Structures are given as structure tokens and as C-alpha cells.
LUMBADO-465395 format. One record per residue (C-alpha): residue number from 1; x, y, z. Coordinates in nm, 3 decimals. Each point is the difference from the previous one (the first is absolute). Layout:
k->NUM, x->X, y->Y, z->Z
...
***
This chain:
k->1, x->25.055, y->12.545, z->-8.881
k->2, x->-0.071, y->-0.215, z->-0.305
k->3, x->0.294, y->-0.071, z->-0.227
k->4, x->0.071, y->0.204, z->-0.312
k->5, x->0.027, y->-0.200, z->-0.321
k->6, x->0.183, y->0.132, z->-0.305
k->7, x->-0.115, y->-0.102, z->-0.347
k->8, x->0.136, y->0.087, z->-0.342
k->9, x->-0.224, y->0.146, z->-0.268
k->10, x->-0.048, y->-0.281, z->-0.249
k->11, x->-0.328, y->0.071, z->-0.178
k->12, x->-0.204, y->0.287, z->-0.142
k->13, x->-0.227, y->-0.026, z->0.301
k->14, x->0.297, y->0.037, z->0.234
k->15, x->0.129, y->0.298, z->-0.196
k->16, x->-0.335, y->0.177, z->0.017
k->17, x->-0.009, y->-0.061, z->0.376
k->18, x->0.354, y->0.139, z->0.023
k->19, x->-0.107, y->0.311, z->-0.194
k->20, x->-0.321, y->0.060, z->0.194
k->21, x->0.140, y->-0.057, z->0.350
k->22, x->0.076, y->0.373, z->0.060
k->23, x->-0.373, y->0.073, z->0.004
k->24, x->-0.006, y->-0.192, z->0.330
k->25, x->0.280, y->0.211, z->0.147
k->26, x->-0.126, y->0.341, z->-0.111
k->27, x->-0.377, y->-0.040, z->0.021
k->28, x->-0.027, y->0.274, z->0.264
k->29, x->0.290, y->0.218, z->-0.117
k->30, x->-0.130, y->0.322, z->-0.153
k->31, x->0.337, y->0.087, z->-0.157
k->32, x->0.060, y->-0.324, z->-0.192
k->33, x->-0.035, y->0.008, z->-0.379
k->34, x->-0.090, y->-0.346, z->-0.135
k->35, x->0.228, y->-0.114, z->-0.283
k->36, x->-0.160, y->-0.090, z->-0.330
k->37, x->-0.040, y->-0.378, z->0.000
k->38, x->0.063, y->0.000, z->-0.374
k->39, x->0.341, y->0.166, z->0.051
k->40, x->0.097, y->-0.229, z->0.286
k->41, x->-0.073, y->-0.306, z->-0.212
k->42, x->0.236, y->0.129, z->-0.268
k->43, x->0.293, y->0.084, z->0.229
k->44, x->-0.030, y->-0.339, z->0.172
k->45, x->-0.023, y->-0.197, z->-0.325
k->46, x->0.325, y->-0.195, z->0.006
k->47, x->-0.062, y->-0.144, z->-0.345
k->48, x->-0.063, y->0.321, z->-0.193
k->49, x->0.125, y->0.312, z->0.178
k->50, x->0.345, y->0.102, z->-0.133
k->51, x->0.137, y->0.049, z->0.353
k->52, x->0.019, y->-0.378, z->0.033
k->53, x->0.225, y->-0.026, z->-0.305
k->54, x->0.283, y->0.093, z->0.238
k->55, x->-0.154, y->-0.090, z->0.335
k->56, x->-0.186, y->-0.274, z->0.179
k->57, x->-0.240, y->0.015, z->0.290
k->58, x->-0.203, y->-0.210, z->0.238
k->59, x->-0.321, y->0.116, z->0.163
k->60, x->-0.101, y->-0.116, z->0.347
k->61, x->-0.327, y->0.016, z->0.193
k->62, x->-0.011, y->-0.040, z->0.378
k->63, x->-0.305, y->-0.178, z->0.141
k->64, x->-0.137, y->-0.063, z->0.346
k->65, x->-0.287, y->-0.244, z->0.031
k->66, x->-0.024, y->0.003, z->-0.378
k->67, x->-0.053, y->0.377, z->-0.024
k->68, x->0.254, y->0.234, z->-0.162
k->69, x->0.177, y->0.223, z->0.252
k->70, x->0.294, y->0.127, z->-0.207
k->71, x->0.192, y->-0.013, z->-0.326
k->72, x->0.350, y->0.067, z->-0.136
k->73, x->0.204, y->-0.040, z->-0.318
k->74, x->0.362, y->-0.113, z->-0.017
k->75, x->0.182, y->0.145, z->-0.301
k->76, x->0.332, y->-0.085, z->-0.163
k->77, x->0.084, y->0.283, z->-0.240
k->78, x->0.296, y->-0.114, z->-0.210
k->79, x->0.026, y->0.333, z->-0.178
k->80, x->0.041, y->0.182, z->0.333
k->81, x->0.273, y->-0.238, z->0.114
k->82, x->0.181, y->0.016, z->-0.332
k->83, x->-0.013, y->0.380, z->-0.003
k->84, x->0.116, y->0.041, z->0.362
k->85, x->0.220, y->-0.310, z->0.013
k->86, x->-0.165, y->-0.128, z->0.318
k->87, x->-0.230, y->-0.278, z->0.118
k->88, x->-0.300, y->0.186, z->0.140
k->89, x->-0.347, y->-0.150, z->-0.003
k->90, x->-0.321, y->0.190, z->0.062
k->91, x->-0.332, y->-0.032, z->0.176
k->92, x->-0.308, y->0.181, z->-0.122
k->93, x->-0.380, y->0.019, z->0.000
k->94, x->0.016, y->-0.046, z->0.377
k->95, x->-0.326, y->0.014, z->0.192
k->96, x->-0.076, y->-0.142, z->0.344
k->97, x->-0.245, y->0.020, z->0.284
k->98, x->0.145, y->0.162, z->0.312
k->99, x->0.156, y->-0.321, z->0.126
k->100, x->0.376, y->-0.044, z->0.029
k->101, x->-0.015, y->-0.378, z->-0.042
k->102, x->-0.175, y->0.044, z->-0.335
k->103, x->0.252, y->0.258, z->-0.119
k->104, x->0.292, y->-0.214, z->0.122
k->105, x->-0.132, y->-0.303, z->-0.189
k->106, x->-0.031, y->0.203, z->-0.320
k->107, x->0.346, y->0.154, z->0.029
k->108, x->0.145, y->-0.346, z->0.075
k->109, x->-0.164, y->-0.147, z->-0.310
k->110, x->0.136, y->0.273, z->-0.227
k->111, x->0.341, y->-0.007, z->0.165
k->112, x->0.037, y->-0.378, z->-0.029
k->113, x->-0.106, y->0.006, z->-0.366
k->114, x->0.266, y->0.262, z->-0.073
k->115, x->0.267, y->-0.186, z->0.197
k->116, x->-0.066, y->-0.318, z->-0.199
k->117, x->0.086, y->0.197, z->-0.313
k->118, x->0.338, y->0.113, z->0.125
k->119, x->-0.093, y->0.354, z->0.099
k->120, x->0.162, y->0.161, z->0.303
k->121, x->-0.242, y->0.277, z->0.102
k->122, x->-0.371, y->0.077, z->-0.009
k->123, x->-0.108, y->0.356, z->-0.073
k->124, x->-0.339, y->0.163, z->-0.044
k->125, x->-0.280, y->0.061, z->-0.040
k->126, x->0.025, y->0.012, z->-0.379
k->127, x->-0.318, y->-0.059, z->-0.200
k->128, x->0.181, y->-0.155, z->-0.183
k->129, x->0.298, y->0.236, z->-0.058
k->130, x->0.127, y->0.353, z->0.051
k->131, x->-0.166, y->0.087, z->-0.330
k->132, x->-0.341, y->-0.068, z->0.154
k->133, x->-0.158, y->0.068, z->0.339
k->134, x->0.293, y->0.008, z->0.239
k->135, x->0.045, y->0.044, z->0.371
k->136, x->-0.211, y->-0.023, z->0.314
k->137, x->-0.176, y->0.309, z->0.134
k->138, x->0.148, y->0.101, z->0.338
k->139, x->-0.123, y->0.362, z->0.027
k->140, x->-0.304, y->0.174, z->-0.145
k->141, x->-0.282, y->-0.245, z->0.072
k->142, x->-0.271, y->0.266, z->0.016
k->143, x->-0.027, y->0.046, z->-0.375
k->144, x->-0.085, y->-0.203, z->-0.307
k->145, x->0.292, y->-0.121, z->-0.212
k->146, x->0.065, y->0.175, z->-0.328
k->147, x->-0.012, y->-0.203, z->-0.320
k->148, x->0.240, y->-0.298, z->-0.012
k->149, x->0.122, y->0.060, z->0.355
k->150, x->-0.033, y->-0.260, z->0.272
k->151, x->-0.213, y->0.015, z->0.313
k->152, x->-0.021, y->-0.224, z->0.305
k->153, x->-0.130, y->-0.011, z->0.360
k->154, x->0.197, y->0.166, z->0.278
k->155, x->0.091, y->-0.335, z->0.156
k->156, x->0.190, y->-0.136, z->-0.304
k->157, x->0.337, y->0.165, z->0.083
k->158, x->-0.018, y->-0.152, z->0.348
k->159, x->-0.065, y->-0.346, z->-0.145
k->160, x->0.311, y->0.043, z->-0.214
k->161, x->0.220, y->0.129, z->0.279
k->162, x->-0.113, y->-0.263, z->0.251
k->163, x->0.097, y->-0.265, z->-0.254
k->164, x->0.350, y->0.146, z->-0.025
k->165, x->-0.023, y->0.194, z->-0.323
k->166, x->0.220, y->0.312, z->0.005
k->167, x->-0.010, y->0.325, z->-0.190
k->168, x->0.184, y->-0.011, z->-0.331
k->169, x->-0.116, y->0.334, z->-0.137
k->170, x->-0.279, y->0.255, z->0.046
k->171, x->-0.193, y->0.161, z->-0.285
k->172, x->-0.158, y->0.344, z->0.022
k->173, x->-0.319, y->0.143, z->-0.145
k->174, x->-0.022, y->0.379, z->-0.021
k->175, x->-0.322, y->0.199, z->0.001
k->176, x->0.004, y->0.285, z->-0.249
k->177, x->-0.243, y->0.291, z->0.003
k->178, x->-0.034, y->0.225, z->-0.303
k->179, x->0.025, y->0.328, z->0.189
k->180, x->0.307, y->-0.111, z->0.194
k->181, x->0.175, y->-0.129, z->-0.312
k->182, x->-0.069, y->0.306, z->-0.211
k->183, x->0.094, y->0.214, z->0.300
k->184, x->0.352, y->-0.142, z->0.006
k->185, x->0.228, y->0.274, z->-0.127
k->186, x->0.290, y->-0.245, z->-0.001
k->187, x->-0.182, y->-0.247, z->-0.226
k->188, x->-0.101, y->0.277, z->-0.238
k->189, x->0.354, y->0.139, z->-0.010
k->190, x->0.171, y->-0.338, z->-0.052
k->191, x->-0.250, y->-0.096, z->-0.270
k->192, x->0.050, y->0.327, z->-0.188
k->193, x->0.381, y->-0.025, z->0.013
k->194, x->0.003, y->-0.368, z->-0.103
k->195, x->-0.243, y->0.069, z->-0.283
k->196, x->0.213, y->0.285, z->-0.133
k->197, x->0.333, y->-0.184, z->0.028
k->198, x->-0.115, y->-0.334, z->-0.144
k->199, x->-0.266, y->0.101, z->-0.248
k->200, x->-0.201, y->-0.302, z->0.112
k->201, x->-0.331, y->-0.044, z->-0.174
k->202, x->-0.282, y->-0.157, z->0.204
k->203, x->-0.281, y->-0.155, z->-0.201
k->204, x->-0.288, y->-0.239, z->0.074
k->205, x->-0.034, y->-0.349, z->-0.139
k->206, x->-0.150, y->-0.033, z->-0.348
k->207, x->-0.265, y->-0.265, z->0.057
k->208, x->-0.045, y->-0.078, z->-0.370
k->209, x->0.370, y->-0.099, z->-0.005
k->210, x->-0.030, y->-0.192, z->0.328
k->211, x->0.224, y->-0.294, z->-0.097
k->212, x->0.280, y->0.226, z->-0.120
k->213, x->-0.031, y->0.216, z->0.311
k->214, x->0.032, y->-0.306, z->0.224
k->215, x->0.345, y->-0.062, z->-0.150
k->216, x->0.109, y->0.334, z->0.149
k->217, x->-0.124, y->-0.112, z->0.341
k->218, x->0.191, y->-0.328, z->-0.025
k->219, x->0.321, y->0.187, z->-0.074
k->220, x->-0.031, y->0.246, z->0.289
k->221, x->-0.142, y->-0.243, z->0.256
k->222, x->0.282, y->-0.252, z->-0.020
k->223, x->0.267, y->0.272, z->0.002
k->224, x->-0.122, y->0.261, z->0.246
k->225, x->-0.058, y->-0.231, z->0.298
k->226, x->0.285, y->-0.244, z->-0.066
k->227, x->0.214, y->0.108, z->0.301
k->228, x->-0.285, y->-0.010, z->0.253
k->229, x->-0.019, y->-0.250, z->0.284
k->230, x->-0.233, y->-0.287, z->-0.081
k->231, x->-0.050, y->0.106, z->-0.362
k->232, x->-0.085, y->-0.275, z->-0.246
k->233, x->-0.008, y->0.082, z->-0.371
k->234, x->-0.330, y->-0.075, z->-0.169
k->235, x->0.008, y->-0.228, z->-0.301
k->236, x->-0.161, y->0.113, z->-0.324
k->237, x->-0.296, y->-0.239, z->0.047
k->238, x->-0.055, y->0.131, z->0.355
k->239, x->-0.003, y->0.362, z->-0.115
k->240, x->-0.232, y->-0.090, z->-0.286
k->241, x->-0.246, y->-0.163, z->0.240
k->242, x->0.018, y->0.290, z->0.245
k->243, x->-0.052, y->0.249, z->-0.283
k->244, x->-0.304, y->-0.189, z->-0.122
k->245, x->-0.149, y->-0.004, z->0.350
k->246, x->0.070, y->0.367, z->0.071
k->247, x->-0.100, y->0.136, z->-0.341
k->248, x->-0.371, y->0.037, z->0.091
k->249, x->0.101, y->0.190, z->0.316
k->250, x->0.256, y->0.235, z->-0.151
k->251, x->-0.082, y->0.368, z->-0.015
k->252, x->0.211, y->0.096, z->-0.305
k->253, x->0.082, y->0.346, z->0.133
k->254, x->0.161, y->-0.160, z->0.307
k->255, x->0.230, y->-0.250, z->-0.174
k->256, x->0.289, y->0.223, z->-0.095
k->257, x->0.324, y->-0.040, z->-0.193
k->258, x->0.305, y->0.222, z->0.020
k->259, x->0.221, y->0.045, z->-0.305
k->260, x->0.322, y->0.194, z->-0.054
k->261, x->0.121, y->0.042, z->-0.357
k->262, x->-0.259, y->-0.258, z->-0.107
k->263, x->0.142, y->-0.257, z->0.243
k->264, x->-0.223, y->-0.153, z->0.267
k->265, x->0.150, y->0.074, z->0.342
k->266, x->-0.287, y->-0.065, z->0.242
k->267, x->-0.366, y->-0.070, z->0.056
k->268, x->-0.262, y->0.036, z->0.269
k->269, x->-0.311, y->-0.209, z->0.051
k->270, x->-0.272, y->0.160, z->0.209
k->271, x->-0.331, y->-0.182, z->0.044
k->272, x->-0.327, y->0.137, z->0.132
k->273, x->-0.079, y->-0.187, z->0.321
k->274, x->-0.249, y->-0.249, z->-0.139
k->275, x->-0.017, y->-0.165, z->0.343
k->276, x->-0.281, y->0.249, z->0.062
k->277, x->-0.199, y->-0.194, z->-0.261
k->278, x->0.141, y->-0.347, z->0.062
k->279, x->-0.116, y->0.018, z->0.362
k->280, x->-0.359, y->0.012, z->-0.121
k->281, x->0.046, y->-0.305, z->-0.226
k->282, x->0.079, y->-0.243, z->0.283
k->283, x->0.239, y->-0.193, z->-0.223
k->284, x->-0.232, y->-0.028, z->-0.300
k->285, x->0.078, y->0.179, z->-0.325
k->286, x->-0.304, y->-0.143, z->-0.175
k->287, x->-0.278, y->0.069, z->-0.078
k->288, x->-0.017, y->0.356, z->0.136
k->289, x->0.360, y->0.082, z->0.085
k->290, x->0.082, y->0.129, z->-0.348
k->291, x->-0.292, y->0.241, z->0.024
k->292, x->0.130, y->0.128, z->0.335
k->293, x->0.344, y->0.055, z->-0.150
k->294, x->-0.150, y->0.211, z->-0.277
k->295, x->-0.254, y->0.197, z->0.201
k->296, x->0.180, y->0.065, z->0.329
k->297, x->0.351, y->0.084, z->-0.119
k->298, x->-0.063, y->0.372, z->0.042
k->299, x->-0.071, y->-0.054, z->0.372
k->300, x->0.356, y->-0.121, z->0.065
k->301, x->0.184, y->0.248, z->0.224
k->302, x->0.340, y->-0.168, z->0.029
k->303, x->0.274, y->-0.109, z->-0.236
k->304, x->0.309, y->-0.210, z->0.057
k->305, x->0.343, y->0.056, z->-0.150
k->306, x->0.090, y->-0.364, z->-0.063
k->307, x->0.326, y->0.058, z->-0.179
k->308, x->0.221, y->0.291, z->-0.086
k->309, x->0.328, y->-0.104, z->-0.151
k->310, x->0.296, y->0.178, z->-0.158
k->311, x->0.268, y->-0.208, z->-0.173
k->312, x->0.330, y->0.011, z->0.198
k->313, x->0.200, y->0.233, z->-0.226
k->314, x->-0.268, y->0.270, z->0.037
k->315, x->-0.059, y->-0.030, z->0.373
k->316, x->0.090, y->0.271, z->0.254
k->317, x->-0.077, y->0.275, z->-0.251
k->318, x->-0.334, y->0.105, z->0.146
k->319, x->-0.202, y->-0.169, z->-0.273
k->320, x->-0.219, y->-0.169, z->0.261
k->321, x->-0.112, y->0.347, z->0.112
k->322, x->-0.111, y->0.076, z->-0.356
k->323, x->-0.210, y->-0.317, z->0.003
k->324, x->-0.147, y->0.075, z->0.343
k->325, x->-0.098, y->0.353, z->-0.100
k->326, x->-0.162, y->-0.130, z->-0.318
k->327, x->-0.184, y->-0.277, z->0.186
k->328, x->-0.161, y->0.227, z->0.257
k->329, x->-0.122, y->0.240, z->-0.270
k->330, x->-0.146, y->-0.280, z->-0.212
k->331, x->-0.160, y->-0.175, z->0.299
k->332, x->-0.177, y->0.326, z->0.090
k->333, x->-0.134, y->0.022, z->-0.355
k->334, x->-0.157, y->-0.342, z->0.066
k->335, x->-0.160, y->0.123, z->0.321
k->336, x->0.251, y->-0.186, z->0.219
k->337, x->0.162, y->0.203, z->0.278
k->338, x->0.132, y->-0.277, z->0.228
k->339, x->0.276, y->-0.242, z->-0.087
k->340, x->0.215, y->-0.276, z->0.140
k->341, x->0.362, y->-0.056, z->-0.100
k->342, x->0.068, y->-0.364, z->0.078
k->343, x->0.179, y->-0.206, z->0.071
k->344, x->0.341, y->0.151, z->0.070
k->345, x->0.286, y->-0.186, z->0.168
k->346, x->0.090, y->0.154, z->0.335
k->347, x->0.361, y->0.047, z->-0.114
k->348, x->-0.072, y->0.124, z->-0.353
k->349, x->0.127, y->0.347, z->0.082
k->350, x->-0.066, y->0.148, z->-0.343
k->351, x->-0.369, y->-0.101, z->-0.009
k->352, x->-0.059, y->0.093, z->0.364
k->353, x->0.151, y->0.344, z->-0.057
k->354, x->-0.226, y->0.040, z->-0.302
k->355, x->-0.309, y->-0.081, z->0.204
k->356, x->0.111, y->0.236, z->0.275
k->357, x->0.059, y->0.277, z->-0.255
k->358, x->-0.367, y->-0.039, z->-0.096
k->359, x->-0.089, y->0.056, z->0.367
k->360, x->-0.115, y->-0.360, z->0.016
k->361, x->-0.047, y->-0.173, z->0.334
k->362, x->0.065, y->-0.364, z->0.081
k->363, x->-0.343, y->-0.123, z->0.099
k->364, x->0.041, y->-0.376, z->-0.044
k->365, x->0.285, y->-0.243, z->0.050
k->366, x->0.039, y->-0.354, z->-0.125
k->367, x->0.255, y->-0.259, z->0.107
k->368, x->0.182, y->-0.282, z->-0.174
k->369, x->0.089, y->-0.275, z->0.247
k->370, x->0.257, y->-0.277, z->-0.025
k->371, x->0.127, y->-0.303, z->0.187
k->372, x->0.257, y->-0.272, z->-0.073
k->373, x->-0.156, y->-0.324, z->-0.111
***
């Protein structure tokens, strides 16, 4: 077997090769949704993307006989380590042919890079953090990924485990069906009681006041998830960039705020599953992708609950049930009767109970792996 050579990405040409390599892996996979090349360029731009204001990364390409056979990123996220008081490094954007020697060479490259920077463990995949695509698919391969969720071949978990990577945490994705959710007497009852006791007011985002509304999201986001395993607060510039990118995709009736006595206590972001459209674009937004977004939106049958957060002092009062009930009604008004709640930590009892109350079923699982460096 010819030797595997590892090279670092050092030019625009290298970066484009790094970005386009997945097309080699997934060329015959009917479930894969190609990422938008434009978006990948932005998230991997170490000079301009705000993530790299508190992190650094190196990108590696594996070659055999001069041809690319794999890729990986090594990531040192200082904000994560400051927040959790640890020394964890990350790997991400992992892709490899079904060859253990290729995968081993990539993991070694990332691991050594992290070790040289004083980190003690390698965890992942994170693309590039828990605020982005996170986790490796381990169950549910016979379906396309929902928007902003990861996807990978069936053999990837084996490549990880053969290398010595161990489970750190599993993430769940729940399938929600309109009839099953609205048929949940428990959800209806809890929502009605919580609504009456709290007086919570649920209202959609006001798009003409978008900048002011984003400030509400910043407040809730960095408070509601603070205790969660692996959580990393988003900086203001990161939220601003994400808001700018998601604004064209937002369905205003599905980005909801909850207020009690004129105080913001929670929000939910539900996106139509634009992967249905992105799949047809094959990574290209221009020149015709914008037209597809405008003309085919009504054909989307799925949505994804990306975030639903209640600030700590208002948790465990059933307010999540009020949000869920509101979401399913509003999604139906948009012609969407299938949903995914993802991702949810396997040991986040409150969120898992909420999904079960909606008669949701775990239909996909993702894994975060780790190994000492």
C-alpha cells in the first residue's frame, strides 16, 4: 500500500481542494446534501470569521500518490477552555476514504498539532464548534440530514473507534409528526396550565426591527444553555454573523420570543428544512440558487427546531410546552407537518422529556468522540 502523506492547507488552491473533497466521498450517496461552497469558505476563513478571534485552527489534507484521500481540521478553541476550565482540543471537517491508514494519519496529524499547543484531549467532530455542525452520525443513515445537521458514511464511526476514539457524549434527533404532537393530551394540558400560571406571551420576530430583536437572542442564548455539557457562549460578532447568514432563511412566524411582564424569558428558532433545496444546488448558490430558494420554499415538508431556550430562573415551569404547542400550530400554517428537534444531549432530561411529551421518536443519533493527546 502506498504511503499516506499529510499536507497543511497553505494556499487558496489548497483550501478549495479541502472544501471540495467531500464530493469525492459522497458522489454516489443519495442522502448527502452538498454544503454551499460559499458558506464553507466563510467558516474556514481564519483571517475574517469571528470564530478565529478566540480560536486557531490548522487544516490538513491526506494524499496518496498525489491525490487527496482525506481531510481534517485541528481546532484550539480558547473560549471553550476558558469557559470550562480545561484543555480540550477539537477535530472537525473530517472526511476520509474507507481506509484505516488514511484515517489514522489524519487523526495523528490533528492530535499532534493539539498536543504541541499544550492541550490534553482531542474531541469531535466539531465543525468548528458546538455552535455549528456537531457530532458524527451513528444511527439513521437512511435519510437526508435536516438543515445544519451533519451527515457521514456508515464506516466513519468504525474508523474513529479503530483509532481508539471513545464515546464522550451522544446527541439525539427526534422526529415530530403534527398529528402525534397535537394528539398529545399531556402536552396540551401542560401548555395550558403553564400559559395560565405564567401569562407568557409568545410572539414572532419583527423583521423590520431585526437588529434589536437579535439582542434578545443574544441574551437568552448565552443564559439558557450555560449549564450544558460542551456549551460555548457565542460572542457578539459570532451571533451577528450567524444572524446575517440565517436572515434570508428565517420564516418570521417560526422565530418566536416568550415574554413575561415585558421581560424576555425564552426564544425558539425553527427553520424550514432548506436542505431540500440546497441538495439541488450542488454547492452553488449562484446564479440560480437564489431563484430556487424563492420558488421552491413552499415544497419544503420538514422543519427543524434548532434552538428552544428558557433562561434558568424560568425553567421547569412548563414554558417549553407552550413554545412547542405554538410551534406545531405555526408550522402547520406554513404547510409543514414534519419536524426534527435536534440536537439534544442524551442526558438533558428536561429537553428529552419535552420531546417525549410531544410523542417524538429518536430517529437519529450522533456521537462526540474523544481521546487523550
